[in-house]
VOSE-944667 format. One line per field, with one value per residue: x, y, z of N, C-alpha, C, CB in turn; residue number from 0. Coordinates in steps of 0.001 Angstrom, whole numbers. Glycine has a CB too. Example, Ala and Ser with C-alpha at 12.3 -4.5 7.8 and 13.67 -1.06 7.14 Angstrom:
! VOSE-944667
nxx	13190  12850
nyy	-5690  -2250
nzz	7800  7080
caxx	12300  13670
cayy	-4500  -1060
cazz	7800  7140
cxx	13200  12900
cyy	-3300  30
czz	7800  7870
cbxx	11308  14084
cbyy	-4473  -598
cbzz	9046  5725
resi	0  1
! end
This chain:
! VOSE-944667
nxx	35377  37645  39185  42611  44089  46318  45934  43833  44273  45149  42915  41040  42219  42104  39397  37434  34703  33415  34281  33053  30343  27861  27603  24916  22614  21891  20642  18112  16287  14068  11262  10205  7577  7518  6439  3315  2274  -321  -874  -2392  -4019  -4977  -8328  -8819  -8399  -6762  -3682  -3207  -5668  -7057  -8698  -9315  -11185  -10680  -12336  -14771  -13798  -13059  -15583  -16562  -14748  -15454  -17984  -17561  -15370  -14006  -14986  -13742  -10542  -7761  -4561  -1009  1723  5146  8200  10964  13286  13266  11578  8904  6101  3069  -416  -2974  -5947  -8200  -10794  -13048  -14990  -16062  -16217  -15512  -15878  -13917  -13555  -10883  -9834  -10142  -11559  -10794  -12023  -11814  -10903  -7958  -6561  -3626  -1748  -3602  -4046  -6146  -6665  -7850  -8074  -7222  -7344  -6115  -6795  -5629  -7420  -6515  -3791  -3499  -2141  -1613  -2083  -2092  -3016  -2337  -4144  -4068  -2749  -1307  277  22  2348  4924  4956  5324  3620  2813  3846  3149  1330  2275  1621  1802  164  -2507  -4561  -3458  -619  1643  4026  5526  6159  8217  8195  10702  14144  15718  14163  13347  11032  8482  6601  3368  896  -2157  -5296  -8598  -11161  -13067  -11729  -9678  -10513  -10567  -8433  -5184  -4795  -3949  -530  241  2054  1264  672  3165  4318  6930  8417
nyy	29220  30972  30146  30197  32176  31076  28326  27817  27079  24416  23246  23464  21778  19293  18843  19241  19048  20061  22668  23492  23431  25554  26929  26329  28843  29337  26847  26688  26971  28880  27701  28447  28203  27370  29628  29224  29089  29430  28082  29331  28300  28744  29755  29587  27219  25175  23554  20310  18525  15397  13915  11399  8473  5667  3771  3890  3107  481  -676  -368  -2001  -4482  -4803  -4650  -6229  -8677  -12105  -14364  -15324  -15822  -17143  -17379  -19070  -18833  -20111  -18421  -19722  -20603  -22654  -24626  -22904  -22630  -23195  -21149  -20785  -18668  -18506  -16432  -16553  -15096  -11692  -9235  -6041  -4401  -1801  -25  -2240  -5234  -8320  -11400  -14505  -17795  -20097  -21501  -22870  -24335  -25480  -27538  -28456  -27836  -25413  -23957  -20392  -17386  -13924  -10523  -7335  -4130  -1280  1289  1273  -810  -3091  -6554  -9566  -12922  -15959  -19391  -22134  -24861  -28269  -30734  -28228  -26945  -26492  -26739  -25338  -24592  -25338  -22714  -20444  -17299  -15262  -12054  -8660  -5416  -4476  -5211  -7951  -8468  -8792  -10684  -11751  -14768  -15450  -17483  -20070  -20787  -19793  -21058  -21612  -20176  -18649  -17056  -15853  -14641  -14056  -12658  -12241  -10896  -13247  -12394  -10496  -12076  -13646  -11934  -11373  -9885  -7185  -7822  -7972  -6513  -6779  -8526  -6771  -6662  -7242  -5734  -7442
nzz	56857  54962  51813  51089  48492  47235  47413  45742  42886  43276  44493  42387  40480  41740  42235  39816  39334  41594  41372  39038  39569  40848  44153  46409  47468  50621  50559  49308  46364  44654  42696  39491  37378  33863  31286  29730  26449  24215  21034  18289  15483  11996  11755  14448  15886  18296  18108  16460  14573  14218  11600  10751  11344  12969  14158  12803  10316  10906  11293  8676  7263  8346  7250  4438  3661  1503  1601  657  -348  -2489  -3471  -3283  -1644  -859  243  1773  1375  -1182  -1996  -3551  -5107  -3439  -3634  -2125  -258  1353  3598  5081  7827  9944  10809  13013  14273  16735  18430  17102  16007  14014  14282  12919  11766  10526  7915  6410  3544  2731  244  -15  2567  5143  7680  10734  11195  12932  13332  13723  12608  12237  11898  11617  10897  9096  9877  10263  12019  11654  12746  12373  13365  13231  13081  11320  9181  5851  3058  4148  6546  10017  13075  15368  14261  12558  10244  9277  8526  6992  5156  5203  4205  1723  1240  2964  5430  6533  9801  11236  13806  14747  14715  12841  10680  7596  7001  4935  2058  1609  -694  -1334  -3016  -3383  -4289  -6153  -7685  -8467  -10539  -12678  -15284  -15955  -18333  -21770  -22509  -20284  -17318  -14227  -11122  -8688  -5359  -3297  -1672
caxx	36760  37968  40287  43644  44200  47402  45448  42739  44587  45207  41540  40413  42793  41676  37954  36848  33241  33013  34565  32127  28970  27720  27175  23554  22475  21053  20022  16783  16170  12636  10883  9310  7049  7670  5245  2592  1712  -1217  -673  -3679  -3880  -6023  -9676  -8962  -8246  -5485  -3019  -3614  -6904  -7062  -10044  -9506  -11893  -10367  -13455  -15701  -13175  -13153  -16950  -16662  -14003  -16254  -19106  -17202  -14232  -14330  -14920  -12922  -9301  -6902  -3233  76  2729  6456  9194  12120  14391  13151  10783  7864  4960  1953  -1681  -3592  -7316  -8606  -12234  -13317  -16347  -16539  -15473  -16135  -15122  -13727  -12837  -10197  -9372  -11112  -11288  -11063  -12073  -12121  -10008  -7028  -6023  -2302  -1349  -4627  -4202  -6968  -6466  -8574  -7248  -7751  -6475  -6447  -6440  -5719  -8053  -5790  -2483  -3549  -1287  -2350  -1508  -2977  -2506  -2848  -4398  -4086  -1538  -204  7  546  3420  6091  4866  5331  2710  3419  4202  2039  1495  2227  1590  1477  -663  -3748  -4491  -2919  759  2053  5232  5414  7118  8349  8366  12107  15083  16335  13224  13480  9782  8057  5779  1999  250  -3569  -6192  -9983  -11512  -13814  -10758  -8755  -11018  -10252  -7036  -4637  -4925  -2897  667  572  2382  523  1333  3819  4842  8380  9097
cayy	29578  31272  29400  31127  32257  30209  26949  27727  26224  23031  22838  23302  20613  18091  18667  20108  19007  21015  24009  23818  23557  26681  26555  26801  29971  28983  25552  26718  27695  28912  27170  29269  27392  28026  30282  28422  29896  28686  28356  29387  28091  29383  29381  29621  25910  24955  22297  19520  17772  14222  13723  9993  7744  4251  2930  3837  2297  -923  -1106  -470  -3200  -5644  -4939  -4715  -7102  -9926  -13273  -15420  -14844  -16892  -16660  -18361  -18945  -19359  -19995  -17598  -20604  -20907  -23853  -24481  -22042  -23449  -22455  -20831  -20260  -18181  -18283  -15693  -16858  -14073  -10433  -8477  -4844  -4202  -536  164  -3557  -6113  -9716  -12269  -15949  -18549  -21221  -21299  -24088  -24113  -26720  -28548  -28753  -26768  -25126  -22776  -19200  -16280  -12793  -9165  -6329  -2782  -445  2549  1090  -1985  -4165  -7805  -10769  -14026  -17183  -20678  -22876  -26297  -29056  -30126  -27134  -27183  -25625  -26894  -24398  -25232  -24735  -21745  -19236  -16413  -14349  -10673  -7775  -4008  -4175  -5961  -9343  -8628  -9270  -11020  -12541  -15816  -15384  -18867  -20197  -21029  -18975  -21847  -21666  -18853  -17923  -17033  -14752  -14987  -13012  -12987  -11261  -11361  -14133  -11669  -9891  -13103  -14162  -10971  -11485  -8606  -6904  -8424  -7158  -5853  -7744  -8319  -5952  -7488  -6571  -5576  -8522
cazz	56766  53578  51195  50640  47040  46774  47377  44778  41730  43721  44720  41071  39819  42441  42177  38798  39405  42613  40894  37957  40049  41774  45493  46653  48387  51771  50365  48715  45106  44320  41393  38693  36275  32564  30765  28743  25378  23333  19616  17611  14043  11189  12162  15887  16518  18961  17817  15304  14698  13361  11072  10429  12396  12799  14604  11669  9260  11328  10972  7229  6863  8734  6316  3030  3368  800  2488  41  -910  -3008  -3816  -3224  -607  -1232  1302  1447  1002  -2603  -2231  -4579  -4835  -2963  -3706  -832  -248  2664  3756  6313  8279  10868  10892  14095  14673  18171  18468  15836  15575  13376  14600  11774  12044  9315  7646  5316  2948  2153  -419  198  3991  5705  9106  11209  11390  13722  13088  14143  11622  12782  10873  11465  10273  8210  10360  10394  12616  11292  13354  11919  14601  12981  13088  10583  8261  4515  2586  5025  7666  11326  14050  16268  13528  12224  9117  9704  7377  7157  3994  5311  3765  379  1216  4329  5612  7535  10899  11679  15257  15085  13959  11777  9561  6986  6784  3547  1559  1244  -1466  -1514  -3634  -3278  -5395  -7179  -8587  -8940  -11804  -13725  -15699  -16377  -19754  -22589  -22627  -19023  -16263  -12986  -10114  -7684  -4177  -3266  -974
cxx	37108  39177  41328  43791  45293  46934  44343  43091  44652  43808  40826  40939  42304  40190  37333  35325  32744  33227  33557  30712  28872  27249  25772  23553  21443  20252  18655  16806  14692  12393  9907  8860  7229  6335  4618  1966  851  -915  -2018  -3427  -4958  -7386  -9854  -8799  -6859  -4930  -3552  -4887  -6847  -8496  -10330  -10157  -11631  -11495  -14489  -15116  -13217  -14548  -17130  -15920  -14821  -17416  -18659  -16051  -14679  -14112  -14089  -11728  -8531  -5561  -2214  1028  4023  7433  10336  13326  14288  12387  9716  6764  3754  664  -2318  -5001  -7657  -10102  -12448  -14773  -16911  -15614  -16192  -15302  -15085  -12897  -12196  -9603  -10512  -10669  -11716  -11039  -12416  -11203  -9158  -6524  -4713  -1836  -2324  -4849  -4928  -6767  -7347  -7589  -7990  -6786  -7003  -5920  -6663  -6254  -7311  -4504  -2430  -2577  -2146  -1491  -2511  -2348  -3153  -2954  -4364  -2725  -1866  -685  601  1709  4674  6116  4798  4326  3467  3835  2966  2373  1357  2349  1374  655  -1978  -3548  -3745  -1511  1239  3365  5009  6533  7152  8571  9811  12997  15708  15425  13170  12190  9415  7136  4421  1394  -1167  -4282  -7616  -10365  -12313  -12863  -9755  -9206  -10706  -8770  -6505  -4760  -3736  -1722  1056  896  1531  1345  1913  4292  6352  9092  8390
cyy	29815  30478  30410  31069  31350  28767  26763  26909  24752  22478  22612  22079  19326  17844  19594  20121  20000  22448  24431  24032  24710  26193  27103  27939  29609  27707  25557  27558  27707  28427  28120  28440  28123  28591  29427  29353  29003  29078  28264  29300  28881  28878  29307  28286  25796  23603  21607  18750  16607  13960  12268  9277  6251  3328  2802  3007  819  -1472  -1289  -1712  -4444  -5870  -5254  -5651  -8343  -11125  -14421  -14786  -16044  -16290  -17757  -18026  -19531  -19094  -19105  -18448  -21056  -22182  -23611  -23514  -22923  -22625  -22303  -20313  -19881  -17929  -17613  -15921  -15775  -12874  -9567  -7244  -4722  -2938  -299  -1136  -4331  -7542  -10571  -13721  -16655  -19742  -20902  -22651  -23733  -25428  -27850  -28936  -27573  -26659  -23955  -21616  -18193  -15119  -11498  -8211  -4959  -1871  860  2365  -42  -3083  -5393  -8846  -11877  -15321  -18401  -21583  -24384  -26948  -30380  -28998  -27476  -26258  -25665  -25853  -25186  -24569  -23801  -20463  -18404  -15630  -12939  -9779  -6340  -3519  -4953  -7399  -9531  -9210  -9462  -11770  -13560  -15634  -16766  -18937  -20431  -20162  -19737  -21995  -20279  -18057  -17920  -15864  -15282  -13798  -13472  -11858  -11789  -12199  -13436  -11013  -10907  -13654  -13224  -11040  -10107  -8435  -7475  -7458  -6439  -6906  -7499  -7492  -6883  -6639  -6509  -6696  -9787
czz	55306  53095  50735  49125  46495  46649  46343  43532  42100  43943  43392  40339  40455  42243  41130  38852  40437  42135  39826  38446  41027  43133  45742  47668  49438  51545  49724  47440  44739  42902  40728  37501  34956  32091  29680  27726  24502  21897  18925  16108  13304  11630  13665  16585  17134  18562  16575  15600  13719  12906  10719  11616  12221  13241  13493  10533  9626  11039  9465  6705  7175  7780  4899  2687  2609  1712  1924  -664  -1466  -3404  -3713  -2083  -1145  -107  837  1061  -452  -2908  -3294  -4129  -4536  -3076  -2321  -1073  1188  2631  5107  6685  9190  10896  11917  14405  16187  18350  17118  15308  14930  13657  13418  12219  10746  9171  6430  4850  2265  1565  -180  1647  4632  7209  9507  11419  12252  13540  13647  13084  12243  11681  10663  10673  9254  8621  10635  11089  12360  11786  12728  13137  14419  13126  12415  9674  6894  4200  3432  6143  8969  12248  14992  15570  13242  10964  9668  8483  7815  5967  4031  4872  2455  344  2640  4310  6717  8549  11517  13183  15681  14207  12792  10564  8927  6851  5318  3262  1114  513  -1770  -2251  -3471  -4499  -6474  -8170  -9103  -10281  -12957  -14038  -16079  -17887  -20504  -22712  -21358  -17970  -15033  -12008  -9049  -6525  -4200  -2546  -1127
cbxx	37650  38222  39787  44988  44465  48596  44944  42321  45906  46033  40799  40641  44313  41996  37330  37303  32747  33786  35989  32139  28494  26737  28174  22665  22069  20107  19925  15747  17049  12076  10268  10000  5558  8229  5579  1509  2828  -2715  353  -4463  -3971  -5807  -10035  -10265  -8481  -5635  -3146  -2502  -8152  -6470  -10245  -8155  -13425  -9122  -14109  -16033  -11715  -12823  -17971  -16104  -12630  -16777  -19925  -16867  -13519  -13477  -16309  -13765  -8464  -7569  -2839  842  2286  6959  9721  12472  14424  14501  10132  7253  4674  2190  -2658  -2746  -8346  -7825  -13051  -13006  -16365  -16681  -15373  -16299  -15741  -13031  -11776  -9111  -8794  -11227  -12023  -10033  -13122  -12014  -10807  -5855  -7035  -1282  14  -4283  -2809  -8445  -4972  -9342  -6862  -7921  -6249  -5848  -7269  -4328  -9491  -5475  -1466  -3255  -511  -2807  -1204  -3230  -2745  -1928  -5725  -4615  -986  520  586  -549  2936  7374  3625  6728  1984  4606  4919  1725  446  3338  503  2760  98  -4842  -5868  -2921  1681  977  6439  5471  6737  9498  7516  12470  16172  16711  11794  14075  9890  7371  6487  1148  1042  -4244  -5833  -10945  -12284  -14726  -10032  -8637  -12511  -10657  -6888  -3176  -5045  -3439  486  -595  3870  137  340  4988  4374  8733  9256
cbyy	28496  32757  28509  30813  33682  30292  26537  29111  26646  22914  23887  24543  20671  18198  18925  19672  17588  20768  24086  22731  22250  27728  27079  25648  31274  30120  24889  27275  27040  30330  25760  30596  27058  27041  31682  27533  30587  28957  27369  30693  26582  29109  28069  30169  24773  25049  21387  18559  18675  12981  14590  9326  8049  3913  3515  5258  2744  -1065  -85  801  -3264  -5475  -3677  -3373  -7506  -10069  -13767  -16271  -14071  -17618  -15507  -18411  -19656  -18731  -21385  -16702  -21820  -21003  -24318  -25852  -21083  -23930  -23166  -19781  -21310  -16890  -19632  -14163  -18189  -14646  -9708  -9352  -3571  -5447  -523  1200  -4348  -5833  -10154  -12031  -16293  -17658  -22532  -20384  -24732  -23572  -27134  -29751  -29017  -27007  -24819  -23094  -18567  -16666  -12643  -8835  -6498  -2282  -155  3143  840  -1569  -3734  -8317  -10591  -14074  -17177  -21310  -22480  -26564  -29262  -31183  -25793  -27009  -24238  -26796  -23461  -25185  -25827  -22353  -19588  -15453  -14631  -10367  -8201  -3168  -4490  -5305  -9894  -7313  -8287  -11853  -11638  -17229  -14276  -19556  -21322  -22530  -18462  -23215  -22135  -19002  -16490  -18326  -14022  -15372  -12693  -13253  -11017  -10165  -15310  -10613  -8763  -14235  -14392  -9541  -12474  -8482  -5394  -8803  -6171  -4945  -7667  -9664  -4913  -8251  -7270  -4285  -8226
cbzz	57385  53414  49992  51318  46621  47729  48750  44364  41110  45003  45556  40221  39862  43926  43552  37424  39746  43905  40343  36925  40709  41215  46563  47147  47633  52087  51634  49719  43966  44488  41525  38237  36502  31522  30223  29417  24547  23683  18980  17981  13691  9676  11560  16220  15496  20489  18982  14890  14434  14100  9854  10058  12360  13563  15883  11171  9018  12835  11504  6573  7579  10151  6310  2569  4662  -477  2775  -966  154  -4225  -2930  -4564  712  -2554  1715  2622  1921  -3196  -933  -4912  -6033  -1481  -4659  -41  -822  3063  3651  6149  9000  12264  9483  15359  14054  18848  19594  15988  16761  11827  15902  10644  13172  8088  7426  5739  1937  3217  44  -566  4686  5389  9416  12531  10034  15248  11643  15556  10312  13314  11247  12827  11326  6787  11634  9019  14167  9747  14859  10812  15164  11615  14539  9760  8802  3481  2517  4209  7519  11942  14856  16939  12223  13395  7971  10730  6402  7311  2708  4481  3626  -314  453  5037  5938  6884  11962  10944  15769  14917  14876  12300  10028  5656  7300  3190  390  2503  -2776  -152  -5162  -3129  -4883  -6538  -7894  -7917  -11717  -13307  -16885  -15947  -20004  -23993  -23697  -18548  -15897  -12353  -9483  -8292  -2922  -2624  452
resi	0  1  2  3  4  5  6  7  8  9  10  11  12  13  14  15  16  17  18  19  20  21  22  23  24  25  26  27  28  29  30  31  32  33  34  35  36  37  38  39  40  41  42  43  44  45  46  47  48  49  50  51  52  53  54  55  56  57  58  59  60  61  62  63  64  65  66  67  68  69  70  71  72  73  74  75  76  77  78  79  80  81  82  83  84  85  86  87  88  89  90  91  92  93  94  95  96  97  98  99  100  101  102  103  104  105  106  107  108  109  110  111  112  113  114  115  116  117  118  119  120  121  122  123  124  125  126  127  128  129  130  131  132  133  134  135  136  137  138  139  140  141  142  143  144  145  146  147  148  149  150  151  152  153  154  155  156  157  158  159  160  161  162  163  164  165  166  167  168  169  170  171  172  173  174  175  176  177  178  179  180  181  182  183  184  185  186  187  188
! end
């Protein structure tokens, strides 16, 4: 039944959604797939090619990573700086991840550690497995980093604990002092 022209403004005011949407023609609309175009770069290669091999880098890290690290830890609440020694006993590549096992002494209190280092992004999660921990750290937290072992932040197990900053350097380079008149390189956090 056709709608009289006089009722059309009333119909549009009452139902703007119905007026804006087209009515289907016989209930079926055929589907046409979009056209696929290949993009050819210089040299005939399609798309981007990643030349970095994170699995090979994980193997290289496992072979060449220094096994002894030393440095310091300081709480974000401004507590005293505590000496830290890290001894890595086992390094195992697992795909693009590197499994780390060893022990860490924080303020003279030694605890076993276990960690995962991503060879592609240098992200590190380092868990302290002991109880008690040195440096006023609480069990259940972890050191996390996006710069490998060199600079980490303590993620405390509770929101009321502020966390802290761990800075490590390999012991072979720790013995070498900076040149006279040059300050040591420091991280941003």
